C-alpha positions in Angstrom: 79.3 205.8 142.3 81.5 203.0 144.1 80.2 200.1 145.0 80.4 199.5 148.7 82.7 196.0 149.5 81.2 192.8 149.9 83.5 189.7 150.4 82.3 186.4 151.4 84.2 184.0 153.1 83.3 180.3 152.2 84.1 177.1 154.9 83.2 174.1 153.6 81.7 172.0 156.4 83.8 169.0 158.6 85.4 169.3 154.8 87.7 166.2 155.1 84.9 163.7 156.9 82.5 165.1 154.4 84.1 164.1 151.8 84.0 160.3 153.5 80.5 160.6 154.3 80.0 162.1 150.2 82.4 158.5 149.1 80.9 156.5 151.9 77.1 156.7 152.3 77.5 154.0 155.0 79.2 156.7 157.2 76.4 159.2 156.6 75.0 160.0 160.1 77.4 158.6 162.3 80.9 159.8 163.9 83.2 160.1 161.4 87.2 160.6 162.7 90.1 161.5 160.3 93.4 161.4 161.4 96.9 159.7 162.1 96.9 156.4 163.4 95.3 155.0 165.8 97.7 154.8 168.7 99.3 157.0 171.2 101.1 159.5 168.5 98.2 159.8 166.3 95.7 163.1 165.9 92.8 164.2 165.0 92.9 166.3 161.6 89.3 166.8 161.7 85.9 165.1 162.4 82.2 165.0 161.5 79.6 166.8 163.3 78.1 163.5 164.6 81.6 163.2 166.1 81.4 166.5 168.0 78.7 165.8 169.8 80.6 163.2 171.4 83.3 165.3 172.8 86.0 165.0 170.0 87.9 167.8 168.3 90.2 168.7 165.7 94.2 168.3 167.4 93.0 165.7 169.8 94.9 162.4 170.5 93.7 159.6 169.1 93.2 157.7 172.0 91.3 160.6 173.5 89.2 160.4 170.8 88.9 156.6 170.9 88.2 156.7 174.5 85.1 159.6 174.1 84.1 157.8 170.5 84.8 154.3 171.0 81.8 153.3 167.9 82.8 155.9 166.1 84.7 155.4 162.1 88.3 156.0 162.2 89.9 156.9 159.2 93.0 158.2 157.4 93.4 160.9 155.3 92.7 160.9 151.3 94.8 164.4 150.6 94.4 163.3 146.8 90.6 163.2 146.7 89.9 165.9 149.2 92.1 168.2 146.6 90.0 166.9 143.9 86.7 168.1 145.7 88.5 171.4 146.1 89.2 172.2 142.9 85.5 171.2 141.5 84.5 173.8 144.7 86.8 176.5 144.1 85.4 176.3 140.0 82.0 176.7 140.9 82.9 179.7 143.3 85.4 180.6 139.9 82.0 181.4 138.3 80.6 183.9 140.8 83.5 186.0 140.6 86.7 187.1 139.0 88.6 187.3 142.2 89.0 184.1 144.1 91.3 183.9 147.3 91.9 180.5 148.3 93.7 180.3 151.6 93.5 176.5 152.2 91.9 173.6 150.7 88.6 173.8 152.4 88.4 178.2 152.3 88.3 181.1 149.9 87.5 184.6 150.0 85.0 185.6 147.5 84.9 189.4 146.6 81.8 190.0 145.4 82.4 193.9 145.2 79.4 195.2 142.0 78.0 191.8 141.7 74.5 192.5 142.6 73.3 193.0 138.7 74.6 189.1 138.0 73.4 187.6 141.2 71.2 189.8 143.3 71.5 191.4 147.3 74.4 190.0 148.6 72.7 187.4 151.1 70.4 186.3 148.1 73.8 185.6 146.0 75.2 183.9 148.7 72.3 181.7 149.2 72.0 180.9 145.4 76.1 179.7 146.1 75.7 177.6 148.7 72.8 175.9 146.9 75.3 175.4 143.6 78.3 173.8 145.4 75.7 171.4 147.4 74.1 170.2 143.7 77.4 170.1 141.9 79.7 168.7 144.4 77.7 166.8 147.3 79.2 169.4 150.0 77.8 172.2 152.2 79.6 175.3 152.8 79.2 178.2 155.3 79.5 181.7 153.9 79.9 184.8 156.2 79.0 188.0 154.1 80.7 191.1 155.3 82.0 194.7 154.1 85.4 192.9 154.8 87.4 189.5 154.8 87.7 189.6 158.6 84.5 189.9 159.7 83.6 187.3 156.7 85.6 184.6 158.2 84.0 185.2 161.7 80.7 185.5 160.7 81.4 182.1 158.5 82.0 180.3 161.6 78.9 181.1 163.7 76.2 179.3 161.9 77.6 176.6 160.9 76.8 173.6 159.7 75.5 174.9 155.9 75.0 178.3 158.0 74.8 182.1 156.1 75.7 184.6 158.1 74.9 188.2 157.0 76.8 191.2 158.3 75.5 194.7 156.7 77.6 197.6 156.2 78.0 199.7 158.6 76.9 197.1 161.5 80.6 195.6 162.3 81.0 196.8 165.3 77.9 196.0 166.9 78.4 192.3 165.3 81.4 192.0 166.9 79.4 193.2 170.5 77.3 190.5 170.4 80.0 188.0 170.0 81.9 185.8 172.7 85.4 186.5 173.1 86.1 183.3 172.1 84.4 183.7 168.8 87.0 186.5 168.3 88.8 185.0 165.2 92.6 185.7 166.6 91.7 186.0 170.1 93.6 183.1 171.5 93.6 181.0 175.0 96.3 182.9 176.5 95.5 186.5 174.9 91.9 185.0 176.7 93.5 184.3 180.0 95.3 187.4 180.1 92.3 189.3 179.6 90.1 187.8 181.8 93.6 188.5 184.6 92.6 192.1 183.9 88.9 191.5 184.5 88.2 192.1 180.5 86.7 189.1 179.8 84.0 190.3 177.6 83.9 191.9 174.1 81.8 194.6 175.4 84.3 195.7 178.6 87.4 195.6 175.9 84.9 198.2 173.3 85.4 200.8 176.6 89.3 200.2 176.7 91.7 202.5 175.3 94.5 201.1 172.8 97.0 202.2 174.6 95.4 200.4 177.7 94.9 197.3 175.2 98.6 197.3 174.3 99.9 197.8 178.2 98.0 193.9 178.4 98.7 192.1 175.2 101.8 194.1 173.9 102.0 196.9 170.9 101.0 194.2 168.1 98.1 192.3 170.2 96.8 195.4 171.3 96.2 197.1 168.5 95.2 194.3 166.8 92.4 193.2 168.9 91.3 197.3 169.1 90.9 197.3 165.5 89.4 193.6 165.2 86.8 194.9 167.9 85.8 198.0 166.0 84.9 195.3 163.0 88.0 196.9 161.1 89.8 194.8 159.2 93.2 194.6 160.9 94.9 193.2 157.6 95.6 189.3 158.3 94.0 187.7 155.1 95.8 189.8 152.7 97.2 188.6 149.1 95.9 189.0 145.8 93.6 186.7 144.7 95.4 187.1 140.7 97.1 183.7 139.5 100.5 186.2 139.8 100.6 184.3 143.4 99.1 181.2 145.1 99.5 180.7 149.1 98.3 178.9 151.5 98.0 179.2 155.4 97.7 177.2 158.3 96.1 178.3 162.0 97.2 176.0 164.6 94.2 175.3 167.2 96.9 175.7 170.0 100.1 177.7 169.8 103.8 175.5 168.7 106.8 175.9 170.3 108.5 172.7 168.6 109.8 173.9 165.4 110.0 170.4 163.7 106.4 170.7 164.4 106.1 174.0 162.4 108.1 172.8 159.5 105.1 169.5 159.0 102.6 172.2 158.8 104.9 173.7 156.1 105.3 170.6 154.4 101.3 170.1 154.1 100.7 174.0 152.5 104.3 173.1 150.1 102.0 170.3 148.6 98.8 172.5 148.4 100.5 175.3 147.2 102.8 173.2 144.8 100.0 171.1 143.3 98.1 174.4 142.8 100.4 175.7 140.9 101.3 172.8 139.1 97.9 172.3 138.2 97.2 175.7 136.8 100.5 175.0 134.5 102.5 178.2 136.2 105.9 178.1 137.7 107.5 180.5 140.5 111.4 181.3 141.9 109.9 183.4 144.5 108.7 181.8 147.9 107.3 184.0 150.7 106.8 182.8 154.0 104.5 184.4 156.6 104.8 183.7 161.0 102.3 185.1 163.5 103.4 184.7 166.9 101.3 184.0 169.8 101.4 188.1 170.6 99.9 188.5 167.3 103.6 189.9 166.2 103.4 189.3 162.2 106.8 188.6 160.4 107.7 187.4 156.8 110.5 186.4 154.6 110.4 186.6 150.6 113.7 185.5 148.3 114.0 184.9 144.6 115.9 182.2 143.7 118.1 181.4 140.7 116.1 178.3 140.0 112.6 178.0 139.0 110.7 175.6 142.0 110.7 172.1 140.6 108.1 170.2 142.8 106.6 169.9 146.6 110.0 168.4 147.8 111.9 171.7 146.4 109.2 174.0 147.8 109.6 172.7 151.0 113.4 173.1 151.3 112.8 176.4 150.2 110.5 177.2 152.5 112.0 176.0 155.4 115.3 177.4 154.3 113.4 180.5 155.1 112.0 179.6 157.9 114.7 179.0 159.9 116.6 182.0 158.4 113.0 184.1 160.2 111.8 182.5 163.0 112.8 183.2 167.0 113.7 180.2 168.1 111.3 179.0 171.1 108.7 182.0 170.5 105.1 180.0 170.4 103.7 180.6 166.6 100.0 180.8 166.1 100.0 180.8 162.2 102.4 179.8 159.3 102.2 180.5 155.7 103.4 179.7 152.6 103.4 181.2 149.4 104.9 181.6 145.7 105.1 184.8 143.9 105.8 186.5 140.6 104.7 183.3 138.5 105.0 183.1 135.0 102.8 181.1 132.5 105.1 178.9 131.3 108.6 177.7 133.1 111.2 180.2 132.9 114.6 179.3 132.0 117.4 178.2 134.5 120.4 179.5 135.4 123.0 176.6 134.3 124.6 175.4 137.3 127.7 173.2 136.8 128.2 172.1 140.6 124.2 170.8 140.5 124.5 167.1 141.7 122.4 165.1 138.9 119.5 163.3 140.7 120.2 159.5 140.7 118.2 157.2 138.4 116.1 155.5 141.2 114.9 159.0 142.6 114.3 160.1 138.8 111.9 156.8 138.3 110.5 157.6 141.9 109.5 160.6 140.9 108.4 160.2 137.2 105.8 157.0 139.0 104.6 159.2 141.7 103.8 162.0 138.9 102.3 159.5 136.6 100.3 157.7 139.5 98.7 162.0 140.8 98.1 162.3 136.8 95.7 159.5 137.3 94.4 159.7 140.3 94.9 163.2 142.0 97.9 164.2 144.3 98.4 162.9 147.4 97.7 159.4 146.6 101.4 158.9 147.9 101.2 160.8 151.1 104.6 161.5 153.1 104.6 159.6 156.3 105.4 162.9 157.8 102.0 164.0 157.1 100.2 161.0 158.4 100.4 161.6 162.2 100.8 165.4 162.1 99.6 167.5 165.2 97.5 170.6 165.0 94.5 169.8 163.0 91.5 171.7 161.1 88.8 173.4 162.6 86.1 173.0 160.3 
């Protein structure tokens, strides 16, 4: 008898802010805002739930956050520390299932299919996993349990923080029916506006619509996505293997981005995450994959296997931007960007000799060696690119 599919989506609560409160007991119970430099260009990366009570949210300009929450605790991000805590949490997840698909520094899908004999029914297993994460890392995690990744992703966000939401097999459509339209993952502000203008501003009304009707309002890709998503069918947004042959990371912007430079700043952060996970695993790759999702849900991707292995984060960022520029439809709003490395090997591959490659300058080599030494001692991100300090498009947790 084939086991019913069971997926957990585990999402750490206000992760960056929670780590700051964990490391600084004096911050606990107070509004903590993590982001770029205070002033007109800085933006909020994430904030604690205490700060959210004042109306502060991710991607908000820092000066606006300060006006709403003048007595908040404002801190610059410490990516090296967040990566350290992320690794601790992922190690816990890996003890519960061999199929863990990390999709960002603070969230992962866990395939729990066939594990009931080991851990009990899904809801009990999720409760035990939450308790283990809290005990071993000091952090809380919200978990959505469902028969597919998409529904699990939505479920994890409904009862934050420290939530657990179960959607039983066969109950996907009824679960979706009860949602507010803004809680449907992928139905952004522009999509909701179009639907409301058509008199279709609720999920029950949309469930009465045919797929061609929705395609007429949202376009072919957007209409098909919403038609299937509202019925609890996995529209294939979250794909990819949990195996070590690929590592990827994605970022969904809280608002659609038209500026290519802003998207490339997000690519820099993703490249940092992916390259660190790759090096930490002792793996290497020559194959880079870029995924772009536009505001109308159209998704395009490009992948290339290069002649040489990826050397470091800078190298991965350079190759990723090369592919992004080749594939991006200039000026079209971007909703999601993803960076991945495929065909990973367990040891560095022999590169083809390039007689015309310019040698690294001694100064650059010394800088790289110093940074690597710091990373080994204190964790990645201790030395952070200035471009990442004031990046827009923060995290919603």
